[in-house]
Each structure stands twice: as C-alpha cells, then as structure tokens.
C-alpha positions as CSV (number, residue, x, y, z in Angstrom):
1,M,-9.5,2.3,67.9
2,L,-5.7,1.7,67.6
3,I,-3.6,2.8,70.5
4,V,0.2,2.8,69.8
5,N,1.5,2.3,73.4
6,A,-0.6,2.2,76.5
7,T,-0.1,2.3,80.3
8,A,-3.2,1.6,82.4
9,I,-3.3,2.1,86.2
10,D,-6.5,1.4,88.1
11,M,-9.0,2.0,85.2
12,G,-12.0,0.8,87.2
13,G,-14.5,-0.4,84.6
14,G,-11.8,-0.2,81.8
15,G,-14.0,1.6,79.3
16,G,-15.5,-1.6,77.9
17,G,-15.1,-2.9,74.4
18,A,-12.2,-4.6,72.7
19,W,-8.8,-3.0,72.8
20,T,-6.1,-2.8,70.1
21,V,-2.6,-1.6,71.1
22,G,-0.1,-1.4,68.3
23,G,2.9,-1.3,70.6
24,D,3.4,-2.3,74.3
25,L,0.7,-2.5,77.0
26,D,1.5,-2.0,80.7
27,V,-1.3,-2.6,83.2
28,T,-1.0,-2.1,87.0
29,A,-3.9,-2.7,89.4
30,M,-3.2,-1.0,92.7
31,T,-6.3,-2.5,94.2
32,G,-8.5,-5.2,92.8
33,N,-8.2,-7.7,90.0
34,I,-7.2,-7.5,86.3
35,T,-9.7,-9.1,83.9
36,D,-10.6,-8.9,80.3
37,S,-14.1,-9.1,79.1
38,Q,-13.4,-8.8,75.3
39,T,-10.3,-9.3,73.1
40,V,-7.2,-7.3,74.0
41,T,-4.9,-7.3,71.0
42,V,-1.3,-6.1,71.6
43,G,1.3,-5.7,68.8
44,G,4.2,-5.6,71.2
45,D,4.8,-6.9,74.8
46,A,2.1,-7.0,77.5
47,N,2.9,-6.5,81.2
48,F,0.4,-7.0,84.0
49,Q,0.9,-6.4,87.7
50,T,-1.4,-6.5,90.7
51,V,-0.4,-4.8,94.0
52,Q,-3.2,-5.9,96.4
53,S,-2.2,-9.2,98.2
54,D,-5.5,-11.0,97.4
55,A,-5.9,-9.8,93.8
56,D,-6.4,-12.2,90.8
57,M,-5.7,-12.0,87.1
58,A,-8.2,-13.5,84.7
59,L,-6.9,-12.9,81.2
60,N,-8.3,-15.4,78.7
61,Q,-8.8,-13.2,75.7
62,L,-5.3,-11.9,75.0
63,D,-3.8,-11.7,71.5
64,V,-0.2,-10.6,72.2
65,S,2.5,-10.6,69.5
66,G,5.4,-10.2,72.0
67,A,6.2,-11.4,75.5
68,I,3.6,-11.6,78.3
69,T,4.7,-10.8,81.9
70,A,2.4,-11.3,84.9
71,N,3.4,-10.3,88.4
72,T,1.2,-10.6,91.4
73,A,1.5,-9.9,95.1
74,R,-0.1,-13.3,95.8
75,P,2.4,-15.9,97.0
76,P,2.9,-19.0,94.9
77,P,1.2,-21.4,94.0
78,T,-2.0,-19.4,94.1
79,G,-0.7,-16.3,92.3
80,F,-1.9,-17.1,88.8
81,V,-2.8,-20.1,86.7
82,V,-1.7,-20.4,83.0
83,T,-4.0,-22.3,80.7
C-alpha cells in the first residue's frame, strides 16, 4: 500500500505490516513508545514525537529519503540513542 502523506497519533498496534509513505510522515505518541516492527519507507521527511515522560523510540527499520526529526519528553542523555 502506498500512502502519499500520513499523520499518525496513538495508533496502538499500528496495523502491522510494512508501511510505504510517498510523502512526509508525522508520528506522535501521546502515551507509550514509538517502535517499528517492519520496514517503514518514507519518500519525504519523517517526524517522530513522544509526549509521555518515560517513553522510548526504537526505530531501527526506517528507510527515509528526507530528514528525520525525533523529539522526546525524556531529558538528555537518555532521550534517544542514534545507531
């Protein structure tokens, strides 16, 4: 499935499967973590934000053509790790 632009807010299980977004992807988790279980392909920019103070991001299967932005409510240095 090809999605042109997408905004995701608190998707819960996320629907499973790989995602392909032709444009930009904006993801906000009001509670809980942001994770990927299969490849997420984004043709534009990808923006990720967690609101809960103890939330984590585990995004190790991204294929993003544009810029990646990650914002978390966790204070540095434990907010996120880039590998």
